[in-house]
N, C-alpha and C positions, 0 to 999 in steps of 0.2 A: 698017370699021376703016381709019383713015387713017394711023396711026402704024406704024412698023416697029421691032420689038424684035430686037436682035442680042445674041448671047452669044459671047464668044471665050474659049477655043477653041470653034469651031463644032461643034454636034452632040453631042459626047460628050467627057468628060474624067474624070480621077480625082476621087474625092470630096474629097481633100485638096489638089487643085490650084486655085490662084486663078483666078477667072473675071472677065471684064470685061463689064459689062452696059450697054447704051446703048439709048436710044429716040430715033428720028429721025422727023421729019415732024410735030412738035407746033407749036402756035402759040407765038409769043414769050412767054416767062415764064408759060406755061400751067401751072396747078396740076393735078397728076395723083397718082394712087395706084398704086403697084406692088405686086402681090400674088403671092406664091410659094406653091404648093400641091404636095403629093405625098401619095400613099397608101402606107402600109407594106405589108408582106407579108400582114398580116391584114385589110387593107382599111380601116384607120383613116385618117381624113383629117387631115393636119397643114397648117396655114396660118399665114402671117405676112404683114403688109403694112407699108408705110412710105409717107409722104407726101413729095412733092418738088415743085419748080417747075423748068420748063425754062429754059434760058438765053435770051438775047436772039435767038438764031438758031433757036430751037425745038428745041434738042438737050438731051437729058437724059443725062449721062454720070455713072454712079454712082461712078466713080473720082474725080470732082471735085465733084459736087453733094452738099451735106449733106442728110441726112434731116431733115425738119421735124416728125417725130413718127411714131408707129406703134404696133403692139401685136403680141403673140404670144399668141393665145388658148389657154392651156394647158388640158389636160384633167387633172383630179386623178388621180394614180397611173398616168398613161399617159406613156410616154416613147418617143421614136423610137429604135428599135434595128434594126440590119441583121442579119438571120440568114443569108441566103443570099448569100455574096459573089460567086457566079458570075452573078448577075443585077444590073442597075443599078437605081437609083432614077430615075424620070422626074419631073423638076421642071417644073411648068407655071408660066410667068410671064405675068401679065396686067396690062395698063395700063388704068386707068379715068380718065375725066375727073373733075376735082374731088378733094376730099380725104376723101370718104366711100366706102370700099370696098364694091362691090356695088351702090351706088345710082347711080353715074355711068355714062355710056355707055362700053362696051368699045371701046377705041381700037386695041389691038394685043395680040398673043399670040405666045408661042413656047414650045417644049418642049425642054428640055435634059437629057440623060442623064448621071448621075454614077455611075461604076462603082467597084468596090472591088478588082478583080483586075487588076493591071498586066500589060501584054503580056509574055509569056514566063515569068511567075511560075508555078511548079508547085505544085499543091495535093495533098498526100499525107496521107490519113487514117492515123492511128497507132493501132493496136490491139496493143500490145506488153506482154505480162504484164497488169498491172492498169491500165496507162496508157491513157487515152482522150483523144486530142488530134488536132490537125491541124497538119502541118508545111508551111510555105510556104518555097519555095526560089527565089532569083533565077535568072536565066539563067546557065548554066554559062559559063566554068569557075569552080569554087570553089577552095578552101573559103571560107566566109563567116563573119563574126562571128555568134555565136549568141545568141538571146534567147528566154527563156521568158515568155510573156504570160499573166497570170492575172487573170480578171475578178472582180467582186464577187459578193455573195450573190444567189442566185436567177437567175443568168445562164446556167447550163448551160455550153454551149460557144459562145463568141463568137469569130468569126474576123476581123472587119472591120479591127481594128487590126493584127493579124499580117499580113494580106494586103497592106495598104498599106505596112507597114514592109519587107516583102520586096521591094517595088519600089524601096526605097532602098539595097538591097545587103545586107540581113541575112537570115540563116536564122532564121525565127521559128516557135516552137511555140506555138500557141494551146491552152492546157491547161484541161480541165474537171476539177473535183474534187468536184462533187456535183450531184444533179438531172439526170444525163445517163446514158442507157443503164443499165448495171448498177452505176453508182457510188452511194454512199449518197445518200439523199434530202435529208438535212439536214446541219448542221455542228456537231451537238452534240459529236461526237468526231472530231477531225481527226488523222490519222496522218502525220507528216512523212516516213515511209519512202516513202509514195506519191510525194511530190514529189522525193525523192531518186532514185527509180526513173526518173522523167521526166527529171530532170537528167542522169543517167548515160546515158540513151538519146540525148539531144541531144549530149552530149559525145562519144559513140562514133560519131556519124554521120559518114561520110566527107566530107560536104559542109560540115561545121562546123569552124571554125578554133578550136583550143585555145590555151592550156591551160585557159581558163575561159570562162564565158558570162555574159551580163547577165540581169537580172530586171526585169520591168515589170509593175506591178500597180496596180489601183485599188480603193479601199475595202477590203473583206475580203481581196481579192487582194493589195493592197499590204502589208497586215499580215502575210500569209503570206510575202511576199517578204522581209520583215525577219526573220521566223523562220528562213527558209531560209538567209539570209546569216549568221545567228548560229550555226547548228548544222551546216550542210553545207559541204563543200569544193567547189572548182571554180567559185566565183562571183567575178567580177571587178568587177561594177558592179550597183547596185540603184537603180531609179527607182520611187518610190511616188507615187500621186496620191490625195489625199483619204483617207488611211489613218490609223488609230490607230497609236501606237508601243508599244502593249501588247497582249497576247493578249486578244481580246474575242470574244464570240459562241459560244464552245465550248471544250472542253478539248483541249489540244494534247498529243499523245503522240509520244515518240521514244526508241527503244531502252530501254524500261523506265522512262523518266522521264516525269513528268506535269506539265504547266504548266496550272494552273487558270485560268479566265478572270478578268479583273480586274472590279472593281465599277464600276458606273455612278454618276456624280455627278449627281443630279437637282436641278435648280434650279427653284423655283416663283417666278413673277414676278407682281406685281400688274398691274392694267390700266394703271397709271401708269409701269410699267417698273422698279419697285423690287423688290429681292429680298425675297421673303416667307419662304422657308425653304430650307435645304439638307438633302439626305437622301442617304446612301450606301446603295445597294441592291446585293445580290449578283446575279450574272447570272441565277440561278435564278428570281429574282422579276421579271425583265425579259423582255418578249416584243415582237417586232415587231408593230405594230398598224396596221391600215388604217382605224381608226375616227377620226372627226374629233376634234381636241383641244378639249375644252370650254373656254370662256372663264372665266378665274379672276376672282373678284370681289375688289376691293381690301379690305384689312383696315385697321382704324383704326390 
């Protein structure tokens, strides 16, 4: 291996921190492929590669050199998720000669760790009443602005976003609401009182600055954030990511009131991209499916 791969900051940094990658010792304008690989906590391998050309001095600086192509070989129904924020991901960087990953000669290699728990951030499991969560607090002294972070369906308890945000000066509660410990397995019936209990816990914490807190949610979690902001007090800001603006996926209950789930609008398309039919279905007729979607045939 003749080339040297460098990553700055060297050795280890936060997952959300920008890095600068460079390869030195290449031939002038040499075509190379850079491949990044890591294994998740279940041992699944994730890889991506991109093709580049070194400059006239044999230097490849990813901050300046444009990628000439590449790919991300996705696995169906598999996504990269960090479960244990107390351990880093180790990302392996390899440089191969030519523009075909794995077929060219290995020229250089480096390993860089990306962690999720900033220095000084405290991780406190929360088991208060019905609430199942983890609270992340920045270095003292506080108090700090508070955030409740709510994930999407099937996530259980996810902490990686809360831990990183705590490094920015926020007190963040990563909140589970189903599929975790003694919480309900599904989301057929969601009780807003549970989220109110979590909200009051955070507002009453001595390291949380009042009079209100913010909400952050993705997918179903974002939808629940909108419901919380509509019905509950003590919320000053709400950020939702890829979420619906209506109650979907289950019946919402709060203080004797019931909000039934909205219908889905199903759109059937022909192979030419034209709309074939529209169909309104109640949620009871809809289920999440892991089956492949059959190809529709065009209608005259």
